[in-house]
N, C-alpha and C positions, 0 to 999 in steps of 0.2 A: 801585627797579625794576631788574631785571637784563636785561643786553643778550643779545638771542637769538645763540645759536650758528649757525654754518652748519651745513647738512644733512649735509655729510661728517664732522662732529665729533660723536663719539659721547660725550656728557656727561650722566651720571644726575644729574639735579636733586635727586632725593630723598636720594641719599647725597652729593651735592655734589662728585662727582669725575668724572675721565675714565675710563671702563672699556672702551674698545674692546678692550683685549687680553683681557678676560675674557669676551666674548662667544662662542658656539659657532659663529658664522659671521663672514665677513669683512665688514669695515666699510669699507674705502677705496675710492675711486672705480675703482681699477684691477682690484678683485675681480670675479670672474665674477658674473654676476646669478643669481639663485636663481630657478629656473624649476620649476614643478611639471610633472610629466609627465602627459600625456594617457592618461588610465586607462579612457576610453570604450569602445575595443576590448576591453580586458581583462574589463570589466564585462559587456558584452554577450555576450562568450563564455562566460564563467562563469554568467551568467545563463540562457542557453540551455541549458548542460548541467545545472544544477539544476533549471530547469524540467522537463526531459527526464527527470531521475531522479524527481521528485516525480510526474510523469505515468505513468510505470512503475510506481512503487510504488502508486498509486491503482488502475490497471488490475489490478495482481495483487490487491489488496484487494477490488476489485469482482468479481473472477472467483471469488475464495474466497467472498465473501458470496453471490454467486448459486448456486454449489455447495452452500453449507449451506442456503439458503433452498429447493433443489430437494429435498436430502435432508430436510430438514423436513417438507415437503409429502408425500413418500412416505411417511414415518414417520406422519405424521398421519393419512394415508390408509389404510395398513395397519392401525395401531391402532384405526381406526373401522370396518374391514372386519369381515365376519361371519366366524368360524370357530369350529369346536366341538372344539378340541384345544389343548392347551397348547406352543406352539412351543419347540423345544429349541436352546439357544445352540449356534452352530457348523453347524447344519443349513440347507440351502437350501429355499425355499419360493417358491411361484410365485402371484402376484396376478393375478385375473381380474374381470370385470364380469358380473354376471348379466343377464338379459333386460330386468329393470327398470331396469338401470343401477347396481345396488348393488355395491360391491365385496366379494370373498370370497377368503380365503387358501385354498390346496389344496397338498397334496404331489405332485399329478399334474402332470407336466411338460406344455408345451405340445404336445409332439410325441404325447402320448397322448391328446389330447383336440382339442376344436374350440370351446372356449369363446372369449370376447372376452378375449384374453390383454393384460395390463398389463404385466407385468415379473417378473422373477426376483429374489429378494432372498434376502440372508444375514443370520441374526441374530447379532450379535457379542456379546462378554461384556458390554458396557454397554448391553445391550438396545436399541440402535440398529438399524435395518434398513438394510442396504447394497444398493444395488442392483446387480446384476450385469450387466456386459455380455458376452453370449453370444460376442460376435465377438472381444473380446480376452481373455476368459476371467479377468477381474479384475474388482474391485469399482471402481465409480465414486464 
């Protein structure tokens, strides 16, 4: 039966020797206490930053998704519309609704007629219809 060593004595029972000098921390009673820092403020600050970043990325993705779905709906509407000509890539066309509510595509601009105007569109090289915002003079 071995006699228990005092708490301030660093004795390694597995190796059977005193190894206070080999530890990476101070072991005598006069050594400063090992105190872990309070990192809750750091964590909370960074959690807020990261959450803001994720929220911003989510909002961007959501806006892109909504724009893509709007473009999909317009393309679906135009491709199901009535027209008796083959649209040319790079040209601008106008979409209207007939009196019975069916969509039709025309070369005639809204200034030249009094039909129920839906929008102006441009056919790009990928055969995707892009809506033109007449106020901005650019594609949406």
